[in-house]
C-alpha positions as CSV (number, residue, x, y, z in Angstrom):
1,M,4.4,29.4,12.2
2,T,2.1,26.6,11.2
3,L,3.7,23.8,9.1
4,A,2.3,22.7,5.8
5,C,0.1,19.7,5.9
6,P,2.1,16.5,4.9
7,C,-0.4,15.5,2.3
8,G,0.6,18.3,0.0
9,R,-2.8,19.8,-0.7
10,V,-2.6,23.3,-2.0
11,D,-5.4,26.0,-2.0
12,A,-6.9,27.8,-4.9
13,R,-3.9,30.2,-5.0
14,G,-1.4,27.3,-5.1
15,K,-0.4,27.9,-1.5
16,A,0.3,24.9,0.8
17,C,-2.5,24.2,3.2
18,T,-1.7,24.1,6.8
19,F,-2.0,20.9,8.8
20,P,-4.7,22.2,11.2
21,A,-6.9,23.5,8.1
22,C,-6.2,20.3,6.2
23,C,-5.7,16.7,7.5
24,G,-5.4,18.0,11.2
25,R,-9.1,18.4,11.5
26,F,-9.5,14.7,10.9
27,L,-6.6,13.3,12.9
28,D,-6.9,15.6,15.9
29,H,-10.6,15.9,16.1
30,D,-13.4,13.4,15.3
31,T,-14.5,15.3,12.2
32,P,-15.4,12.8,9.4
33,A,-13.6,13.3,6.0
34,P,-16.2,14.6,3.5
35,D,-15.0,12.2,0.7
36,A,-12.6,9.4,-0.1
37,E,-9.8,11.6,-1.3
38,H,-9.8,13.7,2.0
39,L,-9.7,10.3,4.0
40,M,-6.9,9.0,1.8
41,R,-4.9,12.2,2.2
42,S,-5.4,12.3,6.0
43,R,-4.3,8.5,6.1
44,Y,-1.1,9.5,4.3
45,S,-0.6,12.3,6.8
46,A,-1.1,9.8,9.6
47,F,1.7,7.5,8.1
48,V,4.0,10.4,8.0
49,L,3.2,11.4,11.6
50,G,3.2,7.9,12.9
51,R,-0.4,8.0,13.9
52,V,-1.3,4.3,14.0
53,D,-4.4,5.1,16.0
54,Y,-5.9,7.2,13.2
55,L,-5.0,4.5,10.6
56,A,-6.7,1.8,12.5
57,A,-9.7,4.0,13.3
58,S,-10.1,4.9,9.5
59,W,-9.7,1.4,8.3
60,H,-13.0,-0.7,7.7
61,A,-13.5,-3.4,10.0
62,S,-14.0,-6.0,7.3
63,S,-10.3,-5.6,6.2
64,R,-8.6,-4.0,9.2
65,P,-5.5,-5.9,10.3
66,A,-5.7,-7.2,14.0
67,D,-2.1,-5.7,14.7
68,L,-1.1,-2.6,12.9
69,A,2.5,-1.5,13.0
70,L,4.5,1.0,10.9
71,E,7.6,0.0,9.1
72,P,10.5,1.5,11.1
73,G,12.7,4.0,9.4
74,V,10.5,5.1,6.6
75,K,10.9,8.9,5.7
76,W,7.8,9.9,3.6
77,L,8.6,12.3,0.9
78,G,5.4,13.2,-0.9
79,L,2.0,12.3,-2.2
80,A,0.5,12.7,-5.6
81,V,-3.2,12.0,-6.1
82,K,-3.7,10.7,-9.7
83,N,-7.5,10.1,-9.6
84,H,-10.5,10.3,-7.3
85,R,-13.5,8.5,-8.7
86,A,-16.9,8.3,-7.0
87,I,-18.5,5.0,-8.1
88,D,-21.8,5.9,-6.4
89,A,-22.9,7.8,-3.2
90,E,-21.3,5.0,-1.0
91,H,-18.3,3.7,-2.9
92,A,-15.1,5.5,-4.3
93,E,-11.6,4.9,-5.5
94,V,-8.6,6.9,-5.1
95,E,-5.4,6.4,-7.1
96,F,-2.3,7.8,-5.6
97,V,1.5,7.6,-5.6
98,A,3.3,7.9,-2.3
99,R,7.1,8.4,-2.3
100,S,9.3,7.3,0.6
101,R,12.9,6.6,1.5
102,V,14.0,3.6,3.6
103,A,17.8,3.2,4.5
104,G,18.7,5.7,1.8
105,R,16.6,3.9,-1.0
106,G,13.8,5.7,-2.8
107,Q,10.5,3.8,-2.9
108,R,7.2,4.5,-4.8
109,L,3.8,3.2,-3.6
110,H,1.4,3.3,-6.5
111,E,-2.1,2.1,-5.3
112,N,-5.6,2.2,-6.3
113,S,-7.5,2.3,-3.0
114,R,-11.1,1.4,-2.4
115,F,-13.4,3.2,0.1
116,V,-16.8,2.8,1.4
117,R,-19.1,5.2,3.2
118,E,-21.2,3.9,6.1
119,G,-23.0,5.7,8.8
120,G,-22.0,9.0,7.2
121,R,-18.2,8.1,7.5
122,W,-15.8,7.2,4.8
123,W,-13.6,4.1,5.5
124,Y,-10.5,2.7,3.8
125,V,-11.3,-0.9,2.6
126,D,-8.2,-2.0,0.6
127,G,-6.2,-1.5,-2.5
128,D,-4.5,-2.8,-5.5
129,L,-0.7,-2.0,-6.1
130,K,0.1,-0.9,-9.6
């Protein structure tokens, strides 16, 4: 049995997309995300799966931290994409809410993320917390 994708994407029938058919194609292969929303969803899946390599590889060099470490003990609970807005052909924003639990306490990360497309590939640049 193939597990549902951590990003929570559903198909046209409302059925959960599988990881290989959804974010797995970006995390496990060198397939570029077709738009900023797909990249943002795949980055959420990378957080859930502890894939620091993918997070670093999809972060724009202009803002990528030198050392990237995940916060220990975080259990990711779900993702809700609120808005995906193409600014122009090379820039986009994605507003999302990611829910998690740390040491039994629920947390909410509400961010408006900025993305840029260079060389046919989308990159996470930065974001503003809401």
